ROLOMAR-164973 format. One line per field, with one value per atom (N, C-alpha, C, CB): y, z, x; residue in one letter; atom name. Coordinates in steps of 0.05 Angstrom, whole numbers, always signed. Glycine has a CB too. Layout:
<sites>
py	(Y,...);
pz	(Z,...);
px	(X,...);
residu	(A,...);
atome	(CA,...);
</sites>
This chain:
<sites>
py	(+496,+497,+524,+507,+517,+533,+544,+516,+554,+571,+595,+566,+594,+616,+639,+612,+641,+641,+666,+629,+690,+712,+720,+714,+705,+722,+726,+710,+702,+713,+728,+689,+734,+758,+769,+751,+793,+821,+830,+841,+841,+827,+847,+816,+873,+906,+906,+940,+884,+874,+868,+840,+856,+840,+859,+819,+870,+894,+907,+922,+924,+939,+925,+936,+904,+887,+888,+841,+876,+882,+908,+877,+926,+953,+962,+968,+964,+966,+955,+966,+925,+921,+923,+903,+929,+938,+964,+930,+981,+1013,+998,+1040,+990,+979,+972,+944,+952,+949,+973,+914,+987,+1012,+1031,+1035,+1022,+1045,+1028,+1064,+1003,+995,+991,+976,+1001,+998,+1027,+994,+1045,+1075,+1080,+1089,+1061,+1060,+1055,+1042,+1036,+1010,+1012,+965,+1039,+1038,+1064,+1042,+1074,+1085,+1077,+1118,+1049,+1030,+1002,+1028,+998,+970,+976,+952,+943,+952,+948,+935,+951,+945,+907,+953,+900,+860,+865,+833,+876,+871,+886,+867,+896,+922,+903,+957,+891,+872,+844,+865,+846,+808,+825,+789,+840,+850,+858,+870,+868,+879,+846,+894,+825,+801,+787,+784,+797,+781,+790,+789,+818,+839,+845,+865,+847,+856,+839,+875,+835,+810,+790,+786,+773,+761,+758,+760,+774,+793,+784,+834,+801,+803,+785,+815,+767,+744,+721,+726,+729,+714,+709,+720,+706,+704,+727,+717,+740,+753,+749,+776,+727,+716,+723,+680,+726,+731,+762,+711,+770,+812,+814,+826,+820,+835,+846,+824,+844,+865,+879,+855,+874,+891,+931,+875,+938,+978,+983,+1003,+957,+966,+957,+963,+938,+931,+951,+909,+978,+1000,+1013,+1017,+1007,+1018,+1004,+1016,+979,+963,+966,+929,+964,+974,+1008,+980,+1022,+1044,+1045,+1053,+1023,+1013,+1007,+1003,+992,+980,+996,+964,+1023,+1041,+1046,+1064,+1061,+1076,+1056,+1079,+1036,+1011,+1012,+976,+1016,+1022,+1044,+1023,+1068,+1090,+1090,+1104,+1079,+1086,+1068,+1078,+1045,+1019,+1040,+996,+1052,+1072,+1095,+1078,+1106,+1128,+1165,+1110,+1157,+1175,+1184,+1164,+1205,+1221,+1218,+1245,+1218,+1218,+1223,+1243,+1218,+1235,+1216,+1272,+1205,+1191,+1171,+1174,+1162,+1135,+1116,+1130,+1099,+1070,+1052,+1058,+1052,+1029,+1025,+1030,+1047,+1036,+1023,+1060,+1035,+1028,+989,+1046,+989,+955,+939,+948,+938,+936,+940,+965,+957,+968,+945,+1003,+939,+915,+889,+936,+880,+865,+852,+855,+860,+866,+860,+914,+852,+842,+865,+790,+889,+892,+883,+918,+899,+881,+874,+880,+884,+872,+854,+896,+854,+837,+797,+850,+816,+791,+768,+800,+793,+783,+757,+800,+777,+755,+731,+763,+727,+703,+694,+703,+701,+692,+664,+722,+685,+675,+656,+694,+663,+632,+617,+631,+607,+593,+567,+611,+591,+580,+555,+619,+585,+561,+525,+583,+539,+515,+490,+521,+502,+467,+475,+467,+488,+473,+467,+495,+452,+449,+439,+433,+421,+406,+426,+389,+451,+459,+472,+469,+478,+491,+471,+514,+478,+466,+485,+461,+472,+480,+479,+462,+506,+499,+473,+523,+463,+437,+427,+417,+422,+407,+406,+407,+443,+459,+452,+499,+455,+463,+443,+509,+445,+422,+447,+388,+468,+477,+489,+509,+482,+495,+525,+487,+536,+569,+566,+593,+593,+611,+603,+646,+606,+600,+569,+619,+548,+527,+510,+519,+517,+514,+532,+525,+548,+569,+553,+595,+557,+554,+568,+554,+546,+566,+587,+555,+603,+629,+633,+658,+623,+619,+660,+598,+650,+681,+687,+672,+718,+720,+742,+714,+762,+787,+801,+793,+782,+788,+789,+774,+818,+833,+817,+857,+808,+795,+763,+798,+752,+724,+736,+710,+760,+771,+762,+805,+789,+791,+768,+802,+756,+724,+720,+695,+696,+686,+663,+676,+646,+638,+642,+624,+671,+685,+695,+700,+702,+724,+701,+752,+686,+666,+650,+638,+653,+648,+664,+655,+687,+719,+717,+762,+719,+716,+701,+710,+673,+659,+657,+641,+657,+663,+688,+656,+707,+728,+729,+755,+698,+694,+687,+666,+696,+677,+661,+670,+643,+615,+600,+600,+575,+564,+546,+544,+551,+538,+528,+558);
pz	(+1381,+1408,+1401,+1440,+1394,+1383,+1408,+1367,+1439,+1458,+1450,+1483,+1435,+1427,+1413,+1422,+1403,+1369,+1360,+1364,+1383,+1392,+1387,+1416,+1391,+1387,+1351,+1406,+1339,+1312,+1295,+1295,+1305,+1286,+1309,+1260,+1285,+1295,+1291,+1288,+1317,+1312,+1303,+1341,+1295,+1301,+1270,+1286,+1252,+1223,+1237,+1205,+1241,+1256,+1263,+1284,+1271,+1299,+1264,+1336,+1250,+1227,+1216,+1201,+1216,+1182,+1199,+1171,+1224,+1240,+1241,+1258,+1257,+1254,+1236,+1244,+1208,+1195,+1193,+1178,+1199,+1205,+1233,+1195,+1261,+1282,+1272,+1307,+1255,+1245,+1236,+1218,+1221,+1201,+1225,+1179,+1249,+1256,+1284,+1266,+1277,+1302,+1284,+1312,+1249,+1240,+1235,+1211,+1235,+1234,+1259,+1221,+1281,+1314,+1312,+1349,+1304,+1298,+1290,+1283,+1258,+1247,+1263,+1229,+1271,+1273,+1305,+1261,+1326,+1353,+1360,+1371,+1337,+1353,+1347,+1349,+1323,+1323,+1333,+1297,+1353,+1364,+1394,+1353,+1411,+1443,+1445,+1468,+1464,+1483,+1474,+1512,+1484,+1479,+1454,+1479,+1433,+1404,+1397,+1382,+1408,+1402,+1409,+1430,+1438,+1451,+1432,+1480,+1422,+1401,+1377,+1387,+1369,+1341,+1344,+1325,+1380,+1394,+1388,+1430,+1402,+1404,+1374,+1420,+1357,+1336,+1308,+1326,+1310,+1294,+1308,+1288,+1332,+1340,+1366,+1346,+1377,+1405,+1382,+1426,+1357,+1345,+1335,+1335,+1336,+1311,+1335,+1296,+1364,+1377,+1388,+1388,+1389,+1405,+1390,+1424,+1364,+1353,+1358,+1336,+1366,+1384,+1408,+1358,+1416,+1428,+1459,+1426,+1463,+1480,+1471,+1479,+1444,+1438,+1432,+1404,+1424,+1414,+1435,+1392,+1459,+1474,+1494,+1480,+1492,+1511,+1499,+1534,+1473,+1450,+1450,+1423,+1453,+1453,+1424,+1438,+1409,+1393,+1395,+1371,+1412,+1429,+1442,+1453,+1445,+1453,+1434,+1459,+1411,+1386,+1389,+1354,+1395,+1396,+1421,+1396,+1438,+1468,+1461,+1498,+1443,+1435,+1423,+1422,+1402,+1389,+1395,+1374,+1417,+1437,+1447,+1459,+1464,+1479,+1463,+1495,+1439,+1417,+1416,+1386,+1416,+1410,+1429,+1411,+1458,+1481,+1473,+1513,+1483,+1479,+1461,+1472,+1438,+1417,+1432,+1380,+1441,+1456,+1464,+1483,+1493,+1509,+1492,+1525,+1467,+1473,+1489,+1494,+1491,+1505,+1482,+1531,+1486,+1473,+1477,+1478,+1470,+1470,+1503,+1448,+1512,+1533,+1563,+1529,+1560,+1584,+1596,+1573,+1618,+1623,+1618,+1652,+1605,+1602,+1618,+1586,+1643,+1664,+1669,+1686,+1686,+1689,+1664,+1696,+1639,+1614,+1620,+1578,+1616,+1609,+1634,+1602,+1652,+1677,+1675,+1696,+1661,+1656,+1633,+1646,+1623,+1591,+1593,+1548,+1625,+1627,+1607,+1635,+1599,+1566,+1580,+1549,+1579,+1596,+1567,+1598,+1587,+1565,+1558,+1561,+1529,+1528,+1537,+1509,+1572,+1579,+1605,+1586,+1606,+1615,+1610,+1627,+1572,+1559,+1553,+1537,+1555,+1549,+1570,+1542,+1599,+1616,+1619,+1642,+1621,+1608,+1595,+1595,+1572,+1550,+1556,+1540,+1567,+1578,+1594,+1592,+1617,+1642,+1625,+1679,+1612,+1592,+1581,+1573,+1576,+1540,+1583,+1507,+1593,+1618,+1622,+1661,+1628,+1632,+1614,+1630,+1596,+1572,+1566,+1536,+1569,+1562,+1591,+1540,+1611,+1633,+1630,+1651,+1608,+1600,+1595,+1575,+1582,+1585,+1612,+1570,+1631,+1655,+1682,+1660,+1693,+1720,+1737,+1720,+1766,+1785,+1796,+1798,+1811,+1833,+1847,+1863,+1853,+1870,+1852,+1882,+1827,+1810,+1803,+1795,+1813,+1802,+1828,+1796,+1850,+1884,+1907,+1894,+1919,+1944,+1972,+1955,+1965,+1999,+1995,+2016,+2021,+2030,+2033,+2053,+2008,+2011,+2002,+1980,+2004,+1998,+1971,+1999,+1952,+1923,+1917,+1900,+1931,+1929,+1907,+1956,+1903,+1890,+1861,+1910,+1861,+1834,+1815,+1839,+1786,+1770,+1765,+1755,+1756,+1753,+1738,+1747,+1745,+1723,+1722,+1731,+1697,+1683,+1683,+1632,+1696,+1695,+1664,+1715,+1655,+1624,+1623,+1607,+1598,+1607,+1578,+1626,+1563,+1541,+1536,+1527,+1531,+1523,+1508,+1505,+1488,+1474,+1482,+1446,+1499,+1509,+1540,+1522,+1555,+1574,+1558,+1581,+1544,+1528,+1523,+1503,+1518,+1506,+1518,+1524,+1505,+1524,+1545,+1505,+1534,+1558,+1587,+1551,+1588,+1603,+1610,+1593,+1605,+1614,+1623,+1582,+1617,+1634,+1661,+1610,+1663,+1690,+1703,+1691,+1696,+1720,+1720,+1701,+1702,+1711,+1733,+1695,+1725,+1733,+1780,+1707,+1770,+1799,+1814,+1801,+1801,+1822,+1826,+1812,+1813,+1819,+1851,+1800,+1869,+1897,+1895,+1904,+1920,+1914,+1921,+1936,+1917,+1915,+1948,+1878,+1955,+1986,+1982,+2014);
px	(+2406,+2387,+2362,+2412,+2343,+2320,+2311,+2297,+2326,+2315,+2321,+2323,+2361,+2371,+2369,+2380,+2343,+2332,+2330,+2302,+2333,+2332,+2356,+2325,+2385,+2406,+2416,+2429,+2402,+2410,+2387,+2420,+2364,+2350,+2339,+2327,+2339,+2323,+2299,+2334,+2292,+2255,+2244,+2233,+2274,+2264,+2228,+2308,+2246,+2233,+2204,+2252,+2206,+2172,+2163,+2169,+2166,+2149,+2144,+2178,+2165,+2157,+2123,+2184,+2131,+2122,+2091,+2142,+2083,+2068,+2053,+2079,+2066,+2053,+2027,+2073,+2036,+2010,+1986,+2012,+1987,+1965,+1951,+1963,+1958,+1948,+1952,+1959,+1960,+1936,+1918,+1946,+1916,+1889,+1864,+1898,+1885,+1857,+1843,+1855,+1860,+1856,+1834,+1892,+1836,+1817,+1793,+1828,+1796,+1772,+1760,+1771,+1772,+1756,+1742,+1783,+1760,+1749,+1730,+1758,+1727,+1695,+1679,+1687,+1679,+1650,+1645,+1660,+1662,+1653,+1627,+1683,+1626,+1601,+1565,+1605,+1580,+1555,+1554,+1548,+1572,+1574,+1575,+1601,+1568,+1579,+1607,+1565,+1609,+1622,+1633,+1600,+1625,+1630,+1638,+1601,+1621,+1640,+1653,+1631,+1667,+1688,+1718,+1682,+1710,+1728,+1730,+1716,+1714,+1710,+1725,+1662,+1720,+1742,+1763,+1736,+1776,+1797,+1810,+1789,+1804,+1815,+1821,+1796,+1807,+1803,+1834,+1764,+1822,+1838,+1861,+1823,+1868,+1883,+1911,+1865,+1893,+1903,+1921,+1865,+1900,+1914,+1939,+1905,+1958,+1977,+1991,+1974,+1995,+2014,+2026,+2011,+2013,+2033,+2052,+2013,+2045,+2069,+2099,+2071,+2109,+2145,+2143,+2179,+2115,+2134,+2146,+2126,+2151,+2163,+2206,+2148,+2197,+2233,+2228,+2252,+2217,+2206,+2203,+2175,+2190,+2178,+2191,+2160,+2216,+2229,+2247,+2241,+2251,+2260,+2254,+2242,+2280,+2274,+2247,+2318,+2249,+2223,+2202,+2223,+2193,+2161,+2149,+2163,+2154,+2143,+2123,+2162,+2132,+2110,+2089,+2117,+2097,+2064,+2041,+2069,+2065,+2051,+2033,+2084,+2046,+2035,+2011,+2049,+2011,+1985,+1979,+1977,+1977,+1952,+1940,+1957,+1957,+1933,+1924,+1935,+1929,+1917,+1889,+1938,+1897,+1866,+1848,+1871,+1863,+1838,+1831,+1844,+1837,+1829,+1807,+1847,+1811,+1785,+1768,+1787,+1764,+1747,+1730,+1761,+1739,+1735,+1728,+1756,+1731,+1719,+1740,+1699,+1771,+1784,+1802,+1797,+1808,+1829,+1858,+1825,+1877,+1905,+1907,+1919,+1932,+1944,+1930,+1931,+1903,+1884,+1901,+1855,+1902,+1921,+1904,+1933,+1917,+1905,+1904,+1914,+1916,+1917,+1896,+1930,+1874,+1843,+1832,+1823,+1834,+1820,+1825,+1839,+1845,+1853,+1846,+1889,+1842,+1833,+1788,+1855,+1781,+1756,+1748,+1756,+1767,+1756,+1778,+1764,+1788,+1801,+1819,+1789,+1828,+1852,+1886,+1850,+1903,+1930,+1949,+1937,+1960,+1968,+2001,+1961,+2014,+2030,+2061,+2028,+2061,+2084,+2068,+2110,+2042,+2042,+2034,+2034,+2022,+2022,+2047,+2012,+2084,+2097,+2106,+2109,+2101,+2112,+2096,+2116,+2061,+2051,+2067,+2031,+2064,+2080,+2107,+2095,+2121,+2150,+2148,+2165,+2125,+2126,+2112,+2108,+2098,+2089,+2106,+2086,+2134,+2152,+2160,+2198,+2177,+2193,+2173,+2189,+2147,+2133,+2139,+2107,+2146,+2129,+2158,+2091,+2174,+2202,+2221,+2222,+2211,+2230,+2258,+2218,+2253,+2277,+2298,+2272,+2299,+2317,+2337,+2312,+2316,+2325,+2327,+2303,+2354,+2369,+2361,+2402,+2361,+2345,+2380,+2314,+2374,+2406,+2405,+2409,+2390,+2396,+2409,+2372,+2406,+2431,+2456,+2429,+2457,+2486,+2505,+2483,+2495,+2511,+2491,+2504,+2504,+2492,+2488,+2525,+2502,+2491,+2459,+2516,+2451,+2423,+2413,+2420,+2404,+2407,+2367,+2438,+2361,+2333,+2324,+2338,+2350,+2340,+2344,+2359,+2345,+2353,+2334,+2355,+2306,+2283,+2290,+2256,+2302,+2308,+2319,+2330,+2308,+2322,+2345,+2311,+2365,+2394,+2402,+2413,+2413,+2419,+2446,+2406,+2448,+2484,+2489,+2484,+2502,+2527,+2534,+2565,+2536,+2537,+2542,+2516,+2555,+2557,+2555,+2584,+2542,+2534,+2504,+2546,+2497,+2469,+2447,+2476,+2463,+2444,+2441,+2452,+2451,+2450,+2420,+2494,+2426,+2415,+2382,+2426,+2388,+2360,+2344,+2363,+2354,+2349,+2316,+2375,+2310,+2283,+2281,+2261,+2306,+2314,+2333,+2319,+2337,+2356,+2335,+2379,+2316,+2297,+2268,+2289,+2269,+2245,+2258,+2231,+2281,+2301,+2286,+2335,+2307,+2297,+2264,+2309,+2249,+2225,+2211,+2218,+2212,+2205,+2215,+2216,+2242,+2251,+2252,+2275,+2242,+2223,+2190,+2227,+2184,+2153,+2152,+2140,+2130,+2119,+2127,+2094,+2139,+2140,+2105,+2167,+2106,+2081,+2092,+2072,+2061,+2059,+2036,+2059);
residu	(M,M,M,M,G,G,G,G,I,I,I,I,Y,Y,Y,Y,L,L,L,L,Q,Q,Q,Q,D,D,D,D,S,S,S,S,I,I,I,I,N,N,N,N,W,W,W,W,S,S,S,S,C,C,C,C,H,H,H,H,I,I,I,I,E,E,E,E,Y,Y,Y,Y,I,I,I,I,I,I,I,I,P,P,P,P,K,K,K,K,L,L,L,L,S,S,S,S,S,S,S,S,A,A,A,A,C,C,C,C,Y,Y,Y,Y,V,V,V,V,M,M,M,M,R,R,R,R,N,N,N,N,I,I,I,I,K,K,K,K,P,P,P,P,I,I,I,I,M,M,M,M,P,P,P,P,I,I,I,I,N,N,N,N,T,T,T,T,L,L,L,L,K,K,K,K,T,T,T,T,V,V,V,V,Y,Y,Y,Y,Y,Y,Y,Y,S,S,S,S,H,H,H,H,F,F,F,F,N,N,N,N,A,A,A,A,I,I,I,I,I,I,I,I,P,P,P,P,Y,Y,Y,Y,G,G,G,G,L,L,L,L,P,P,P,P,F,F,F,F,W,W,W,W,G,G,G,G,N,N,N,N,S,S,S,S,P,P,P,P,H,H,H,H,S,S,S,S,T,T,T,T,K,K,K,K,I,I,I,I,F,F,F,F,K,K,K,K,M,M,M,M,Q,Q,Q,Q,K,K,K,K,R,R,R,R,M,M,M,M,V,V,V,V,R,R,R,R,I,I,I,I,M,M,M,M,M,M,M,M,G,G,G,G,Y,Y,Y,Y,R,R,R,R,N,N,N,N,G,G,G,G,V,V,V,V,S,S,S,S,C,C,C,C,R,R,R,R,S,S,S,S,L,L,L,L,F,F,F,F,K,K,K,K,K,K,K,K,L,L,L,L,E,E,E,E,I,I,I,I,L,L,L,L,P,P,P,P,L,L,L,L,T,T,T,T,S,S,S,S,Q,Q,Q,Q,Y,Y,Y,Y,I,I,I,I,L,L,L,L,L,L,L,L,L,L,L,L,M,M,M,M,L,L,L,L,F,F,F,F,V,V,V,V,V,V,V,V,K,K,K,K,N,N,N,N,K,K,K,K,H,H,H,H,F,F,F,F,F,F,F,F,I,I,I,I,L,L,L,L,N,N,N,N,T,T,T,T,E,E,E,E,N,N,N,N,H,H,H,H,T,T,T,T,K,K,K,K,S,S,S,S,T,T,T,T,R,R,R,R,Q,Q,Q,Q,L,L,L,L,N,N,N,N,N,N,N,N,L,L,L,L,Y,Y,Y,Y,H,H,H,H,P,P,P,P,I,I,I,I,T,T,T,T,N,N,N,N,L,L,L,L,T,T,T,T,V,V,V,V,H,H,H,H,Q,Q,Q,Q,R,R,R,R,G,G,G,G,V,V,V,V,H,H,H,H,Y,Y,Y,Y,M,M,M,M,G,G,G,G,I,I,I,I,R,R,R,R,I,I,I,I,F,F,F,F,N,N,N,N,N,N,N,N,L,L,L,L,P,P,P,P,P,P,P,P,I,I,I,I,H,H,H,H);
atome	(N,CA,C,CB,N,CA,C,CB,N,CA,C,CB,N,CA,C,CB,N,CA,C,CB,N,CA,C,CB,N,CA,C,CB,N,CA,C,CB,N,CA,C,CB,N,CA,C,CB,N,CA,C,CB,N,CA,C,CB,N,CA,C,CB,N,CA,C,CB,N,CA,C,CB,N,CA,C,CB,N,CA,C,CB,N,CA,C,CB,N,CA,C,CB,N,CA,C,CB,N,CA,C,CB,N,CA,C,CB,N,CA,C,CB,N,CA,C,CB,N,CA,C,CB,N,CA,C,CB,N,CA,C,CB,N,CA,C,CB,N,CA,C,CB,N,CA,C,CB,N,CA,C,CB,N,CA,C,CB,N,CA,C,CB,N,CA,C,CB,N,CA,C,CB,N,CA,C,CB,N,CA,C,CB,N,CA,C,CB,N,CA,C,CB,N,CA,C,CB,N,CA,C,CB,N,CA,C,CB,N,CA,C,CB,N,CA,C,CB,N,CA,C,CB,N,CA,C,CB,N,CA,C,CB,N,CA,C,CB,N,CA,C,CB,N,CA,C,CB,N,CA,C,CB,N,CA,C,CB,N,CA,C,CB,N,CA,C,CB,N,CA,C,CB,N,CA,C,CB,N,CA,C,CB,N,CA,C,CB,N,CA,C,CB,N,CA,C,CB,N,CA,C,CB,N,CA,C,CB,N,CA,C,CB,N,CA,C,CB,N,CA,C,CB,N,CA,C,CB,N,CA,C,CB,N,CA,C,CB,N,CA,C,CB,N,CA,C,CB,N,CA,C,CB,N,CA,C,CB,N,CA,C,CB,N,CA,C,CB,N,CA,C,CB,N,CA,C,CB,N,CA,C,CB,N,CA,C,CB,N,CA,C,CB,N,CA,C,CB,N,CA,C,CB,N,CA,C,CB,N,CA,C,CB,N,CA,C,CB,N,CA,C,CB,N,CA,C,CB,N,CA,C,CB,N,CA,C,CB,N,CA,C,CB,N,CA,C,CB,N,CA,C,CB,N,CA,C,CB,N,CA,C,CB,N,CA,C,CB,N,CA,C,CB,N,CA,C,CB,N,CA,C,CB,N,CA,C,CB,N,CA,C,CB,N,CA,C,CB,N,CA,C,CB,N,CA,C,CB,N,CA,C,CB,N,CA,C,CB,N,CA,C,CB,N,CA,C,CB,N,CA,C,CB,N,CA,C,CB,N,CA,C,CB,N,CA,C,CB,N,CA,C,CB,N,CA,C,CB,N,CA,C,CB,N,CA,C,CB,N,CA,C,CB,N,CA,C,CB,N,CA,C,CB,N,CA,C,CB,N,CA,C,CB,N,CA,C,CB,N,CA,C,CB,N,CA,C,CB,N,CA,C,CB,N,CA,C,CB,N,CA,C,CB,N,CA,C,CB,N,CA,C,CB,N,CA,C,CB,N,CA,C,CB,N,CA,C,CB,N,CA,C,CB,N,CA,C,CB,N,CA,C,CB,N,CA,C,CB,N,CA,C,CB,N,CA,C,CB,N,CA,C,CB,N,CA,C,CB,N,CA,C,CB,N,CA,C,CB,N,CA,C,CB,N,CA,C,CB,N,CA,C,CB,N,CA,C,CB,N,CA,C,CB,N,CA,C,CB,N,CA,C,CB,N,CA,C,CB,N,CA,C,CB,N,CA,C,CB,N,CA,C,CB,N,CA,C,CB,N,CA,C,CB,N,CA,C,CB,N,CA,C,CB,N,CA,C,CB,N,CA,C,CB,N,CA,C,CB,N,CA,C,CB,N,CA,C,CB,N,CA,C,CB,N,CA,C,CB,N,CA,C,CB,N,CA,C,CB,N,CA,C,CB,N,CA,C,CB);
</sites>
């Protein structure tokens, strides 16, 4: 089963591999910031920084090492907007219309769930009781942390917390 890929891979190696690439993108941004308009800076961000992040994000996005990538992303946003360290990036992400790493993780996880519906079952298929969670995805009970941090389990948890569509 390919959806349990995280169980056998330690994503810290991948994160350590992409940090120098993201760092060089920050260096490029710092050098071109004084001479480029913000629209060009956003293009550079998406082509040199954000193009690297999404690879495998549904698998490594909730690992403890992902905070390093988020810190790099905040550094990049501060450079683009001309702020020093320590300034909150929440409003900067909104101004630039850039999704923070956690939001990208949730988005890609939900896309994974939608594209792989055949791997998931609904509560209606598992039991016949009429409950409020009848149309939610069935959430298997597990005590293994490795499985709980996996893409299948986290996808179900986040998907079931989305507001219902009316």
